[in-house]
FIMI-588274 format. One record per residue (C-alpha): residue number from 1; residue in three letters; x, y, z. Coordinates in Angstrom, 2 decimals, padded with zeros to 5 digits, always signed. Example, Ala and Ser with C-alpha at 12.3 -4.5 7.8 and 13.67 -1.06 7.14 Angstrom:
% FIMI-588274
 kolnu mido      xx      yy      zz
     1  ALA +012.30 -004.50 +007.80
     2  SER +013.67 -001.06 +007.14
% end
This chain:
% FIMI-588274
 kolnu mido      xx      yy      zz
     1  MET +026.15 -013.01 -004.97
     2  LYS +028.66 -015.00 -007.92
     3  ARG +031.89 -016.11 -006.88
     4  THR +034.65 -017.90 -007.85
     5  PHE +035.26 -021.47 -006.73
     6  LEU +038.34 -020.58 -003.82
     7  THR +036.54 -017.33 -002.86
     8  ILE +033.67 -019.78 -002.00
     9  ALA +036.11 -022.26 -000.10
    10  PHE +037.64 -019.19 +002.09
    11  PHE +034.54 -017.19 +002.89
    12  PHE +032.10 -020.62 +003.43
    13  CYS +034.27 -021.20 +006.28
    14  PHE +033.71 -017.40 +008.06
    15  SER +030.58 -016.56 +006.60
    16  ASN +029.19 -019.60 +008.51
    17  LEU +030.70 -018.43 +012.01
    18  PHE +029.13 -014.76 +011.52
    19  SER +025.99 -015.40 +009.74
    20  GLN +024.89 -017.79 +012.84
    21  GLU +024.34 -014.90 +014.72
    22  ILE +021.72 -013.26 +012.54
    23  ILE +019.85 -016.71 +011.16
    24  GLY +016.69 -016.79 +012.97
    25  SER +013.29 -015.04 +012.79
    26  TRP +013.55 -011.29 +014.22
    27  ALA +010.22 -009.51 +015.15
    28  GLY +009.46 -006.09 +015.40
    29  GLU +006.62 -003.53 +015.39
    30  LEU +005.86 -000.21 +013.54
    31  SER +004.15 +002.46 +014.04
    32  VAL +001.50 +003.60 +011.14
    33  SER -001.23 +006.18 +011.83
    34  GLY -001.29 +005.41 +015.90
    35  THR -001.47 +001.47 +015.24
    36  LYS +000.82 -001.00 +015.80
    37  LEU +001.91 -003.26 +013.09
    38  PRO +003.95 -006.25 +013.95
    39  LEU +006.62 -007.76 +010.99
    40  VAL +008.43 -010.52 +011.14
    41  PHE +011.87 -011.35 +009.22
    42  ASN +012.72 -015.28 +008.81
    43  ILE +016.44 -015.34 +008.27
    44  LYS +017.79 -018.63 +006.87
    45  GLN +021.26 -020.12 +005.57
    46  ASN +021.07 -021.41 +002.15
    47  GLY +024.63 -022.58 +001.07
    48  VAL +026.82 -019.10 +001.41
    49  GLU +023.92 -016.71 +001.07
    50  LEU +021.02 -015.80 +003.40
    51  ILE +017.20 -015.96 +002.28
    52  THR +014.65 -014.16 +004.06
    53  THR +011.04 -014.68 +004.11
    54  MET +008.79 -011.55 +005.54
    55  ASP +005.72 -012.00 +007.47
    56  SER +002.63 -009.56 +008.43
    57  PRO +000.64 -011.87 +011.00
    58  MET -001.91 -008.57 +011.61
    59  GLN -002.58 -008.81 +007.61
    60  GLY -002.39 -012.47 +007.70
    61  ALA +000.55 -012.46 +005.63
    62  LYS +003.16 -015.15 +005.79
    63  ASP +006.33 -015.87 +004.08
    64  LEU +006.34 -013.27 +001.33
    65  PRO +009.85 -013.51 -000.59
    66  THR +012.44 -011.22 -000.38
    67  ASP +015.29 -010.47 -002.89
    68  ASN +018.49 -010.07 -001.40
    69  THR +019.99 -011.07 +002.33
    70  SER +023.51 -009.32 +003.40
    71  PHE +025.18 -009.35 +006.99
    72  VAL +028.25 -007.97 +006.99
    73  ASP +030.24 -006.02 +009.76
    74  ASN +027.36 -006.51 +012.17
    75  LYS +024.93 -004.57 +009.67
    76  LEU +022.23 -006.34 +008.11
    77  SER +020.38 -005.41 +004.56
    78  ILE +017.28 -006.75 +002.97
    79  ASP +015.62 -005.92 +000.12
    80  ALA +012.23 -007.20 -001.11
    81  LYS +011.95 -005.39 -004.60
    82  LYS +008.21 -006.83 -005.45
    83  PHE +007.07 -004.60 -002.42
    84  GLY +009.41 -001.98 -002.45
    85  ILE +010.74 -002.31 +000.96
    86  SER +014.27 -002.49 +002.49
    87  TYR +015.29 -003.05 +006.06
    88  LYS +018.50 -001.79 +007.28
    89  GLY +019.77 -002.07 +010.72
    90  LYS +022.64 -002.69 +013.03
    91  PHE +023.15 -005.77 +015.27
    92  GLU +024.02 -005.18 +018.76
    93  ASN +023.44 -006.75 +021.86
    94  GLU +020.69 -009.62 +020.48
    95  THR +018.56 -006.98 +018.80
    96  ILE +018.88 -005.21 +015.46
    97  ASN +018.07 -001.45 +015.50
    98  GLY +017.22 -000.10 +012.05
    99  THR +015.17 +001.47 +009.55
   100  PHE +012.18 -000.02 +007.55
   101  SER +011.73 +001.81 +004.14
   102  GLN +008.22 +001.45 +001.66
   103  GLY +007.18 +003.75 -001.21
   104  GLY +009.23 +006.64 -000.30
   105  ALA +008.26 +006.60 +003.84
   106  SER +011.02 +005.25 +006.46
   107  MET +010.36 +004.60 +009.92
   108  PRO +012.32 +002.91 +013.06
   109  LEU +011.88 -000.56 +013.23
   110  ILE +013.80 -002.51 +016.31
   111  LEU +013.75 -006.31 +015.81
   112  SER +014.17 -008.91 +018.61
   113  ARG +014.97 -012.48 +018.42
   114  LYS +011.34 -014.34 +017.97
   115  LYS +011.57 -017.82 +019.98
   116  GLU +010.35 -020.76 +018.19
   117  GLY +006.59 -021.32 +018.20
   118  GLU +006.31 -017.44 +020.02
   119  SER +003.63 -015.14 +018.39
   120  ALA +004.73 -011.80 +017.17
   121  LEU +001.71 -010.87 +018.22
   122  LYS +000.26 -010.31 +021.77
   123  ARG -002.66 -013.26 +022.47
   124  PRO -002.92 -014.01 +026.13
   125  GLN -005.42 -016.24 +025.62
   126  THR -003.21 -018.56 +023.69
   127  PRO -003.05 -021.56 +025.76
   128  GLN +000.36 -022.56 +027.27
   129  PRO +001.10 -026.04 +029.11
   130  PRO +001.42 -027.49 +031.18
   131  PHE -002.34 -028.92 +030.68
   132  ASN -004.26 -030.88 +032.77
   133  TYR -006.36 -032.66 +030.09
   134  LYS -005.46 -035.65 +027.45
   135  ILE -004.05 -034.53 +024.37
   136  GLU -004.21 -037.05 +021.58
   137  GLU -003.59 -036.55 +017.75
   138  VAL -005.74 -038.13 +015.31
   139  THR -006.24 -039.30 +011.48
   140  PHE -009.46 -040.39 +009.95
   141  THR -010.78 -040.60 +006.27
   142  ASN -013.71 -039.08 +005.08
   143  PRO -015.07 -043.00 +003.27
   144  ILE -016.78 -040.69 +000.24
   145  ASP -013.89 -038.46 -001.12
   146  LYS -011.41 -040.90 +000.27
   147  ASN -009.71 -037.76 +001.93
   148  THR -007.07 -038.14 +004.98
   149  LEU -008.09 -035.67 +007.74
   150  ALA -006.00 -034.68 +011.01
   151  GLY -006.56 -033.53 +014.00
   152  THR -006.09 -033.23 +017.72
   153  LEU -008.37 -034.45 +020.10
   154  THR -008.42 -032.85 +023.59
   155  THR -010.55 -034.72 +026.68
   156  PRO -010.98 -034.23 +030.21
   157  ALA -008.42 -036.32 +032.28
   158  ASP -010.70 -037.09 +035.49
   159  LYS -014.01 -038.25 +033.38
   160  LYS -015.01 -041.30 +031.89
   161  THR -018.27 -039.50 +030.22
   162  PHE -018.37 -036.11 +029.07
   163  PRO -019.75 -034.48 +025.86
   164  ILE -017.77 -033.98 +022.98
   165  VAL -017.88 -031.59 +019.79
   166  VAL -016.15 -031.64 +017.01
   167  LEU -015.30 -027.70 +015.91
   168  ILE -015.85 -026.76 +012.15
   169  SER -014.49 -023.20 +010.85
   170  GLY -015.79 -020.85 +008.35
   171  SER -014.86 -020.22 +004.79
   172  GLY -011.12 -020.73 +003.65
   173  GLN -008.59 -023.02 +004.50
   174  GLN -007.74 -022.89 +008.02
   175  ASN -005.65 -024.78 +010.21
   176  ARG -006.86 -027.17 +012.94
   177  ASP -006.79 -023.86 +015.92
   178  SER -008.93 -021.52 +012.87
   179  GLU -006.08 -019.32 +013.24
   180  ILE -006.28 -016.20 +011.90
   181  PHE -004.49 -013.01 +012.41
   182  GLY -002.37 -014.72 +015.64
   183  HIS -005.87 -015.80 +017.32
   184  LYS -006.07 -019.50 +017.42
   185  SER -009.84 -019.50 +018.39
   186  PHE -010.64 -023.13 +018.22
   187  TRP -007.66 -024.04 +020.40
   188  VAL -009.13 -021.56 +023.21
   189  ILE -012.28 -023.23 +023.01
   190  ALA -010.52 -026.94 +023.18
   191  ASP -008.64 -025.87 +026.31
   192  ASP -011.59 -023.95 +027.62
   193  PHE -013.72 -027.10 +027.03
   194  ALA -011.16 -029.46 +028.49
   195  LYS -011.21 -027.98 +031.69
   196  LYS -014.66 -027.59 +032.27
   197  GLY -015.60 -031.22 +031.52
   198  ILE -016.25 -031.05 +027.72
   199  GLY -014.29 -033.06 +024.89
   200  VAL -013.36 -031.40 +021.66
   201  LEU -012.11 -032.52 +018.24
   202  ARG -010.87 -029.91 +015.84
   203  VAL -009.67 -030.71 +012.36
   204  ASP -007.39 -028.98 +009.65
   205  ASP -009.16 -028.26 +006.52
   206  ARG -008.67 -029.87 +003.45
   207  GLY -005.30 -028.86 +002.54
   208  THR -003.81 -027.41 +005.73
   209  GLY -001.85 -028.92 +007.99
   210  GLY -002.07 -033.06 +007.93
   211  SER -005.40 -032.80 +005.51
   212  ASN -005.40 -033.55 +002.65
   213  GLY -008.35 -033.11 -000.30
   214  ILE -008.35 -029.84 -001.14
   215  SER -009.43 -029.09 -005.40
   216  ARG -010.95 -026.67 -007.42
   217  ASP -013.97 -028.45 -007.31
   218  VAL -015.00 -028.87 -003.82
   219  THR -017.88 -027.45 -002.10
   220  THR -019.67 -026.66 +001.28
   221  GLN -021.23 -030.41 +000.42
   222  ASN -017.67 -031.95 +000.75
   223  PHE -016.82 -030.16 +003.98
   224  ALA -019.88 -031.23 +005.35
   225  GLY -018.71 -034.76 +004.28
   226  ASP -015.57 -034.02 +006.42
   227  THR -017.80 -032.98 +009.38
   228  ASN -019.69 -036.40 +009.17
   229  ALA -016.73 -038.35 +008.73
   230  ALA -015.66 -036.60 +011.89
   231  VAL -018.82 -037.42 +013.64
   232  GLU -018.67 -041.30 +012.71
   233  PHE -014.86 -041.20 +013.92
   234  LEU -016.00 -040.20 +017.47
   235  ALA -019.14 -042.63 +017.15
   236  GLN -016.38 -045.21 +016.71
   237  LYS -014.30 -044.03 +019.42
   238  GLY -016.94 -045.17 +021.75
   239  PHE -018.41 -041.65 +022.46
   240  THR -022.46 -041.37 +022.37
   241  ASN -023.03 -037.46 +023.23
   242  ILE -021.73 -035.63 +019.90
   243  GLY -022.29 -032.58 +019.64
   244  LEU -021.31 -029.82 +016.39
   245  ILE -020.01 -026.46 +016.79
   246  GLY -019.94 -024.62 +013.52
   247  HIS -018.55 -020.74 +012.96
   248  SER -019.29 -018.71 +009.80
   249  GLU -020.08 -021.28 +006.84
   250  GLY -019.69 -023.82 +009.92
   251  GLY -022.74 -022.98 +011.37
   252  ILE -024.64 -023.96 +008.18
   253  ILE -022.49 -027.01 +007.81
   254  ALA -023.78 -028.21 +011.61
   255  PRO -027.41 -028.43 +010.66
   256  MET -026.43 -030.37 +006.98
   257  VAL -025.06 -032.75 +008.88
   258  ALA -027.16 -033.15 +011.97
   259  SER -030.54 -032.98 +009.47
   260  GLN -029.17 -036.52 +008.16
   261  ASN -026.96 -038.22 +011.32
   262  PRO -028.46 -039.04 +014.05
   263  LYS -025.64 -039.49 +016.02
   264  VAL -025.36 -035.47 +016.40
   265  LYS -027.17 -034.70 +019.67
   266  PHE -026.83 -031.13 +019.59
   267  ILE -025.34 -027.89 +017.51
   268  ILE -024.27 -024.32 +018.61
   269  ALA -023.91 -021.76 +015.75
   270  MET -021.35 -019.21 +016.18
   271  ALA -022.42 -016.62 +013.46
   272  GLY -024.20 -019.40 +011.37
   273  PRO -026.56 -018.33 +008.48
   274  GLY -029.93 -018.17 +009.11
   275  VAL -031.07 -016.26 +005.80
   276  PRO -030.54 -017.46 +001.92
   277  THR -026.70 -017.15 +001.17
   278  ASP -027.12 -014.71 -001.28
   279  GLU -029.09 -012.48 +001.03
   280  LEU -026.51 -013.09 +003.54
   281  LEU -023.87 -011.91 +000.81
   282  LEU -025.83 -008.60 +000.06
   283  LEU -026.39 -007.62 +003.87
   284  GLN -022.77 -008.35 +004.57
   285  THR -020.99 -006.11 +001.79
   286  ASN -023.92 -003.09 +002.96
   287  ALA -022.49 -003.10 +006.24
   288  ILE -018.29 -003.76 +005.36
   289  GLY -019.09 -000.61 +002.65
   290  LYS -021.06 +001.54 +005.33
   291  ALA -018.31 +000.68 +007.84
   292  SER -015.64 +001.47 +005.15
   293  GLY -017.41 +005.09 +004.72
   294  ALA -019.15 +004.36 +001.21
   295  SER -021.83 +006.82 +000.45
   296  GLU -025.87 +005.51 -000.18
   297  GLU -025.06 +006.00 -003.68
   298  GLU -022.25 +003.19 -003.91
   299  LEU -023.74 +001.15 -001.43
   300  LYS -027.00 +001.21 -003.63
   301  SER -025.27 +000.51 -006.85
   302  ASP -023.01 -001.98 -005.31
   303  ALA -026.16 -003.78 -004.23
   304  GLU -027.96 -003.71 -007.57
   305  THR -024.85 -005.51 -009.51
   306  ASN -024.32 -007.80 -006.71
   307  ARG -027.82 -009.03 -006.94
   308  LYS -027.65 -009.27 -010.50
   309  LEU -024.66 -011.30 -010.23
   310  TYR -025.94 -013.49 -007.74
   311  ALA -029.34 -014.37 -009.36
   312  LEU -027.33 -015.17 -012.62
   313  VAL -025.34 -017.46 -010.89
   314  LYS -027.73 -018.80 -008.44
   315  ASN -030.31 -019.55 -011.68
   316  TYR -028.00 -020.51 -014.43
   317  SER -028.70 -023.24 -016.42
   318  ARG -026.52 -023.12 -019.89
   319  THR -023.04 -024.31 -020.22
   320  ASN -021.06 -020.63 -020.59
   321  LEU -021.43 -019.33 -017.03
   322  LYS -018.13 -017.23 -017.10
   323  GLU -018.44 -015.95 -020.33
   324  GLU -022.13 -014.40 -019.15
   325  VAL -020.82 -013.15 -015.43
   326  LYS -017.87 -011.32 -017.47
   327  LYS -020.43 -009.75 -019.87
   328  MET -022.48 -008.44 -017.11
   329  ILE -019.64 -006.92 -014.99
   330  VAL -018.22 -005.17 -018.10
   331  GLU -021.78 -003.60 -018.73
   332  SER -021.78 -002.63 -014.83
   333  MET -018.58 -001.11 -014.65
   334  GLN -019.12 +001.01 -018.40
   335  GLN -022.66 +002.52 -016.29
   336  LEU -019.81 +004.47 -013.49
   337  SER -019.85 +008.01 -013.89
   338  LYS -017.12 +009.37 -015.99
   339  GLY -014.76 +010.14 -012.87
   340  GLN -015.13 +006.39 -011.57
   341  LEU -014.75 +004.68 -015.20
   342  PRO -011.53 +002.69 -015.62
   343  ASP -009.77 +002.37 -018.87
   344  ALA -010.85 -000.60 -021.33
   345  ALA -007.60 -002.42 -019.88
   346  ALA -008.58 -002.04 -016.32
   347  ILE -012.26 -003.10 -017.16
   348  GLU -011.48 -006.21 -018.90
   349  GLN -008.71 -007.19 -016.24
   350  THR -011.35 -006.91 -013.13
   351  ALA -014.10 -008.74 -015.41
   352  GLU -011.86 -011.65 -015.30
   353  LYS -010.87 -011.64 -012.11
   354  GLU -014.35 -011.06 -010.90
   355  SER -016.04 -013.92 -013.51
   356  THR -013.21 -016.58 -012.86
   357  GLN -013.74 -016.28 -008.80
   358  ALA -017.38 -016.08 -009.43
   359  VAL -017.80 -019.61 -011.64
   360  ILE -015.88 -021.48 -008.77
   361  PRO -017.72 -024.67 -007.77
   362  TRP -017.78 -023.72 -004.13
   363  PHE -019.19 -020.05 -004.70
   364  VAL -021.81 -021.70 -006.88
   365  TYR -022.96 -024.08 -004.86
   366  PHE -022.77 -021.75 -001.71
   367  ILE -024.73 -019.04 -003.23
   368  LYS -027.39 -021.21 -003.80
   369  ILE -027.88 -022.49 -000.02
   370  ASN -031.09 -022.18 +001.86
   371  PRO -030.36 -022.69 +005.85
   372  ASP -034.20 -023.54 +006.49
   373  ALA -033.63 -026.46 +004.29
   374  TYR -031.86 -027.87 +007.40
   375  TRP -032.77 -025.92 +010.28
   376  SER -036.36 -026.57 +010.10
   377  LYS -035.65 -030.07 +010.21
   378  LEU -033.84 -030.12 +013.57
   379  LYS -035.67 -031.19 +016.86
   380  ILE -032.41 -031.44 +018.59
   381  PRO -031.08 -028.95 +021.27
   382  VAL -029.41 -025.90 +019.17
   383  LEU -027.47 -022.69 +021.00
   384  ALA -027.64 -019.95 +018.01
   385  ILE -025.17 -017.05 +018.91
   386  ASN -023.87 -013.78 +017.12
   387  GLY -022.58 -010.41 +018.28
   388  THR -024.02 -006.95 +017.40
   389  LYS -020.50 -005.99 +015.84
   390  ASP -020.73 -008.93 +013.22
   391  LEU -020.53 -007.24 +009.58
   392  GLN -020.18 -010.65 +007.86
   393  VAL -022.82 -012.18 +009.04
   394  ILE -025.28 -009.69 +010.53
   395  SER -026.54 -010.77 +013.86
   396  LYS -030.39 -009.50 +013.77
   397  GLU -031.45 -010.95 +010.16
   398  ASN -029.53 -014.49 +010.52
   399  LEU -030.75 -014.85 +014.09
   400  ALA -033.89 -014.41 +013.23
   401  GLY -034.07 -016.70 +010.49
   402  ILE -032.32 -019.21 +012.46
   403  LYS -035.51 -018.47 +014.91
   404  ALA -038.11 -018.62 +012.54
   405  SER -036.77 -021.91 +011.15
   406  LEU -036.59 -023.95 +014.43
   407  GLU -040.02 -022.73 +015.19
   408  LYS -040.97 -024.22 +011.93
   409  ALA -039.37 -027.61 +012.61
   410  LYS -041.42 -027.23 +016.07
   411  ASN -037.88 -027.43 +018.03
   412  LYS -038.74 -027.03 +021.86
   413  LYS -034.80 -027.07 +022.77
   414  PHE -033.27 -024.26 +021.31
   415  GLU -032.10 -020.99 +022.38
   416  ILE -031.17 -017.54 +020.71
   417  VAL -028.34 -015.60 +022.42
   418  GLU -027.12 -011.87 +020.65
   419  PHE -024.01 -010.47 +022.58
   420  PRO -023.91 -007.10 +022.67
   421  ASN -020.31 -005.46 +020.88
   422  LEU -018.89 -008.07 +019.70
   423  ASN -017.64 -008.95 +016.22
   424  HIS -017.66 -012.13 +014.28
   425  LEU -014.92 -013.82 +015.90
   426  PHE -016.81 -012.90 +018.73
   427  GLN -014.21 -010.59 +019.92
   428  GLU -015.14 -007.63 +022.35
   429  ALA -014.83 -004.63 +019.27
   430  LYS -015.46 -001.25 +018.40
   431  THR -016.05 -001.21 +014.37
   432  GLY -016.47 -004.85 +014.00
   433  THR -014.19 -004.28 +010.52
   434  ILE -012.18 -006.71 +009.76
   435  GLU -008.92 -004.83 +010.20
   436  GLU -010.00 -004.80 +013.47
   437  TYR -009.48 -008.51 +014.26
   438  GLY -005.93 -008.68 +014.15
   439  GLN -005.52 -005.00 +016.13
   440  LEU -007.37 -007.08 +019.34
   441  GLU -005.16 -009.05 +021.33
   442  GLN -008.58 -010.87 +022.80
   443  THR -009.26 -013.92 +020.87
   444  ILE -012.74 -014.69 +021.82
   445  ALA -014.85 -013.22 +024.44
   446  PRO -015.06 -015.09 +028.09
   447  GLN -018.56 -014.77 +028.05
   448  VAL -018.76 -016.66 +024.88
   449  LEU -016.51 -019.75 +026.32
   450  ASP -019.06 -019.73 +029.48
   451  LYS -022.22 -019.21 +027.90
   452  MET -021.14 -022.25 +025.41
   453  SER -019.79 -024.46 +028.14
   454  SER -022.62 -023.86 +030.70
   455  TRP -025.08 -024.42 +027.96
   456  ILE -023.41 -028.12 +026.91
   457  LEU -023.31 -028.90 +030.55
   458  ASN -026.48 -027.90 +031.65
   459  ARG -028.67 -029.77 +028.55
% end
């Protein structure tokens, strides 16, 4: 809001007094089709103006910008034109009673002040102090890529010797807690293990928290280098009984590292790949499509398109992969029925977006991975676990693949466990869909924590 100098001078004195009441984070829940959707408005002072960002924790959205914020006569008004959102409410007795509007629909939304560090989502398993174990903030370097990695080392307070594990996250940039939808699964694992006598090193992925080294060119191989650096860091600190626990993509990084580094003494794969990754993605797309209500015809069409795409990327040896992928996507879309066929501009836009993603170095490397190349080399103890409701890494085929590879290696020290009704995050689930992850209060099923810790301690 533009004002003259004198107006600013007087306004600043009084606005500071009154706006202090509203500065901070305010959380509430929208009721949408029977589902509670938490929202957070973060209000800050910037000179004489108020600036607000929005969080939608269940949707994984954070720091969404807004356009205008005003607080006059105890009335708060926030507009986010980009999202078609507005909120108007009255501040009274440390709550804001108001109305949230978007896309022509309006609904009541009561906001309460959110304490620093408090989650807007109910996550009862998130560890709370006091802690009866040692916590150490650490940094170390990947000597190959020269990037710095930061993490937290938790160790039992009453033991001198104990097993210790490095936790490896799945695809995408995640912090050391592997936080998604307010769930901090790696923090829950670390807390549980430390109380039972197992050390844990959990590390920020590149480009998150205190870790650097992210770029467009990094691949799963680079992430494996980070994990290997974590193993060497622990070895230099004097630990000898070092294991790896990898979730999803981390479940293939673990055997990649262990097959080359003898300092790794055991592995737990949580929803780790056991079949070639192009097959894994076809299974994943089919399962998610079915859960979303896609018809058999749609599933078949998607599978054919994806199979061609993966084969093209996997086997390409010339120099213009993006253009060939784009051409293939355009041709596939043009074969859609008349009722489904987008206009030419939409086809071009979709093909450009999809082809750009398909040629990212991470994807090109990932689609060529055959987990058997690593699992079949391991003779160390392995525990492979998954849940029957996992729609991302289908348990039946992937656990069978890991089992077959370990048998090929003549490994006598492995165990395969399939948990009924657990999803990709190892939550007790009804549908297994990604949308359900944030709706569940449970971060990780207790039986999974007990199985992993007892397996490590009983080795």
